C-alpha positions in Angstrom: 4.8 189.7 75.5 1.7 190.7 73.5 1.5 193.7 71.3 -1.9 195.4 71.2 -3.2 198.2 69.1 -5.0 201.1 70.8 -7.7 203.1 69.3 -7.4 206.8 69.1 -9.5 208.6 71.7 -10.2 212.2 72.6 -7.1 212.3 74.9 -4.9 211.1 72.0 -6.2 213.7 69.7 -5.6 216.4 72.3 -2.0 215.1 72.8 -1.4 215.2 69.0 -2.8 218.8 68.9 -0.4 219.6 71.8 2.5 218.5 69.6 1.3 220.2 66.4 -0.4 223.5 67.5 2.7 225.0 69.1 4.6 224.7 65.8 1.6 226.2 63.9 1.4 229.1 66.4 5.2 229.7 65.9 4.7 229.8 62.1 1.8 232.2 62.4 3.8 234.6 64.6 6.7 234.3 62.1 4.4 235.4 59.3 2.8 238.2 61.2 6.0 239.8 62.5 8.4 239.2 59.6 8.6 242.4 57.5 8.5 242.2 53.7 12.0 242.3 52.2 13.6 242.1 48.7 16.4 239.7 48.1 18.4 237.9 50.8 17.6 238.8 54.4 19.6 237.1 57.2 18.7 238.5 60.6 18.6 237.4 64.1 15.6 236.5 66.2 12.6 238.7 65.9 11.7 240.7 69.0 8.0 240.3 69.5 7.6 242.7 72.5 9.5 244.1 75.4 8.6 243.9 79.1 9.6 246.9 81.2 11.8 245.9 84.1 13.4 248.1 86.9 17.0 247.4 86.0 16.9 246.3 82.3 14.1 245.7 79.9 13.3 242.1 79.1 12.8 241.5 75.3 10.6 238.5 74.4 12.2 237.2 71.2 11.6 234.5 68.6 14.2 232.3 70.4 12.3 232.2 73.7 9.0 231.6 72.1 10.2 228.9 69.8 12.1 227.2 72.7 8.8 227.1 74.7 7.0 225.7 71.6 9.6 222.9 71.4 9.2 222.1 75.1 5.4 221.9 74.8 5.6 219.7 71.7 8.2 217.4 73.3 6.0 217.1 76.5 3.0 216.2 74.3 5.1 213.6 72.5 6.2 212.1 75.8 2.7 211.9 77.1 1.5 210.4 73.9 4.1 207.7 73.9 3.6 206.8 77.6 -0.2 206.8 77.7 -1.8 203.5 78.4 1.4 201.7 79.3 1.0 198.1 80.5 3.1 195.2 81.7 1.7 192.1 79.9 0.3 193.6 76.7 2.2 196.5 75.3 1.1 199.1 72.7 3.3 200.0 69.8 3.8 203.5 71.2 5.0 201.9 74.5 7.5 199.8 72.5 8.8 203.0 70.9 9.1 204.7 74.3 10.9 201.7 75.8 13.3 201.5 72.8 14.2 205.2 73.4 14.8 204.6 77.1 16.9 201.5 76.5 19.1 203.2 73.9 19.7 206.3 76.1 20.4 204.2 79.2 22.8 202.1 77.2 24.6 205.2 75.8 24.9 206.7 79.3 26.1 203.4 80.9 28.6 202.9 78.1 30.1 206.4 78.3 29.7 207.3 82.0 29.6 204.1 83.9 27.2 202.6 86.5 27.6 205.5 88.9 25.8 207.8 86.6 22.8 205.5 86.0 20.5 208.4 87.0 21.6 210.6 84.1 19.5 209.2 81.2 16.5 211.6 81.7 18.9 214.6 81.6 20.7 213.3 78.5 17.5 212.4 76.8 16.2 215.9 77.5 19.3 217.4 75.9 18.9 215.3 72.8 15.3 216.0 72.4 15.5 219.8 73.0 18.5 220.2 70.8 17.3 218.0 67.9 13.8 219.4 67.8 15.0 223.0 68.1 17.3 222.5 65.1 14.7 220.8 63.1 12.4 223.8 63.4 14.3 225.4 60.5 12.6 222.9 58.2 9.4 224.7 59.0 10.9 228.0 58.1 11.2 229.0 61.8 14.1 230.5 63.6 16.0 227.6 65.3 16.7 228.4 68.9 20.0 226.5 68.6 21.1 229.2 66.1 21.0 231.7 68.9 24.1 231.8 71.1 22.0 232.6 74.2 20.4 229.2 74.0 23.5 227.1 73.6 25.4 229.2 76.1 22.6 228.6 78.7 22.9 224.8 78.1 26.7 224.9 78.3 26.6 226.9 81.6 24.3 224.3 83.1 26.6 221.5 82.0 29.6 223.4 83.4 27.8 223.7 86.8 27.4 219.9 86.7 31.0 219.3 85.8 32.2 221.6 88.7 29.7 219.9 91.1 31.1 216.5 90.4 34.7 217.7 90.6 34.0 219.2 94.1 32.5 215.9 95.3 36.1 214.8 96.0 36.6 217.9 98.1 38.0 221.4 97.3 41.6 220.3 98.0 41.3 217.6 95.4 39.9 220.1 92.9 42.7 222.6 93.5 45.3 219.7 93.1 43.7 218.9 89.7 44.2 222.5 88.6 47.9 222.3 89.6 48.4 219.0 87.7 51.1 218.2 86.6 52.8 221.3 88.0 51.6 224.4 89.8 53.2 226.5 87.0 50.3 225.3 84.8 47.6 226.6 87.2 46.6 229.6 85.1 46.4 227.5 81.9 44.3 224.9 83.7 41.9 227.6 84.9 41.6 228.9 81.4 40.9 225.3 80.3 38.1 225.1 82.8 36.5 228.3 81.6 36.9 227.4 77.9 34.8 224.2 78.3 31.4 225.9 78.3 32.6 228.5 75.7 33.7 225.8 73.3 30.5 223.8 73.8 28.3 226.8 73.2 30.1 228.1 70.1 30.4 224.7 68.5 26.7 223.9 68.6 25.6 227.5 67.8 28.1 227.9 64.9 27.3 224.7 63.2 23.6 225.2 63.2 23.8 228.9 62.2 26.3 228.2 59.4 24.0 225.5 58.0 21.1 227.9 57.9 23.2 230.7 56.3 24.6 228.3 53.6 21.1 227.0 52.8 19.7 230.5 52.3 22.7 231.6 50.2 22.5 228.5 48.0 18.7 228.9 47.6 19.1 232.5 46.6 21.9 231.7 44.2 19.9 229.0 42.5 17.0 231.4 42.0 19.3 233.9 40.3 20.9 231.2 38.2 17.5 230.0 37.1 16.4 233.5 36.1 19.7 234.0 34.2 19.4 230.8 32.2 15.7 230.3 31.8 14.4 233.9 32.1 13.9 234.2 28.3 11.5 231.2 28.1 8.1 232.2 26.9 5.2 232.8 29.3 5.3 231.7 32.9 8.1 229.2 32.1 10.6 232.1 32.5 9.5 232.7 36.1 10.0 229.1 37.3 13.1 228.6 39.4 14.0 225.3 37.9 17.3 224.9 39.9 15.4 225.3 43.2 13.4 222.2 42.5 14.9 219.3 44.5 18.4 220.8 45.2 17.4 222.8 48.3 15.6 219.7 49.6 18.7 217.6 49.2 20.7 220.3 51.1 18.0 220.4 53.8 18.6 216.7 54.4 22.1 217.4 55.5 21.9 220.9 57.0 18.6 220.6 58.8 18.1 216.9 59.5 21.6 215.2 59.6 23.6 218.2 60.9 20.9 219.2 63.5 20.6 215.6 64.9 24.4 215.2 64.7 25.0 218.4 66.8 22.5 217.2 69.4 24.3 213.9 69.6 27.7 215.6 69.9 26.5 218.0 72.6 25.1 215.1 74.6 28.3 213.1 74.2 30.4 216.0 75.3 28.2 216.5 78.3 28.7 212.8 79.3 32.4 212.9 78.6 33.1 216.1 80.5 31.0 215.1 83.5 32.4 211.6 83.8 36.0 212.4 83.1 35.9 215.3 85.6 34.7 213.0 88.3 37.4 211.0 90.0 35.3 208.0 91.1 38.1 206.1 92.8 39.2 209.1 94.8 35.6 209.8 95.8 35.0 206.2 96.9 38.2 206.3 98.9 37.1 209.6 100.5 33.7 208.1 101.4 35.4 205.0 102.9 37.6 207.1 105.1 34.6 209.1 106.2 32.7 205.9 107.2 35.7 204.6 109.1 36.1 207.9 110.9 32.4 208.0 111.9 32.6 204.4 113.0 35.7 205.1 115.1 34.0 208.1 116.7 30.9 206.1 117.4 33.0 203.4 119.2 34.9 205.9 121.2 31.7 207.6 122.4 29.9 204.3 123.2 29.7 203.6 127.0 31.3 200.6 128.6 29.5 197.4 129.7 28.9 198.8 133.3 27.6 202.1 131.9 30.8 204.0 132.6 32.5 206.2 130.1 35.1 204.5 127.9 38.7 204.9 129.0 40.8 207.3 127.0 43.6 205.8 124.9 47.1 206.3 126.4 
């Protein structure tokens, strides 16, 4: 296999702009719509405008806008990595794309099994959207994952997938699972089913939001401590927040980078675990085998005899 380098062309520049410009636009909107405040200000997503609707008005918030910016940037990154792909000679960006695909496929196969080999695109989308949404806080933007509406939407989608695969074995099998090990536990098992998306949503949302809050509080505290200890220095030296130099950056490595990527990984792992564990593969295969045998038996019964006459009924 040969590795070749590819010169940047106009299309490559456009794809890079497709990755960068959405984040720049989000920062510009943040600056224009954020009111001036004194001291610490921890608020929710900014409401840019509201669309009048017949039943209930639709607010367009910072969460929605930043989510779409992430989607556009991730799409640009995917197009950039997969552009100019070949079989014999491969570019460096193609090697990166293949490495990502191989790692996600290996993770899905190792955690879900061969039956779910079509799941890597979905899991990769969860990882990318979650990680890049959380990393937006490093740019001073409101992370969509710190809004419960975002994580709740993802959790509901995962819950629909879990229920779909549980019903593949039939509604009777699903009801039997809810009554396992005894019908007395049916209400508790139902609550356990409902708690799955709730726990997934609050876990992701709470960890990302708490990291942002702690970072803001520590940064504000360091500013006050610097003013208290070094405020009497002569000239402009008294206005320099010495304790804010370096320490917030170290905290950002954990709260923004490590914690954000970790929560994306945990959400993807929980998705794979809940879907695969909720699907009784052996029971499903047995159910499919019985269906095939029944269809084959009905087909043999309906088939005409050698002389063209109808088959004799079994006595």
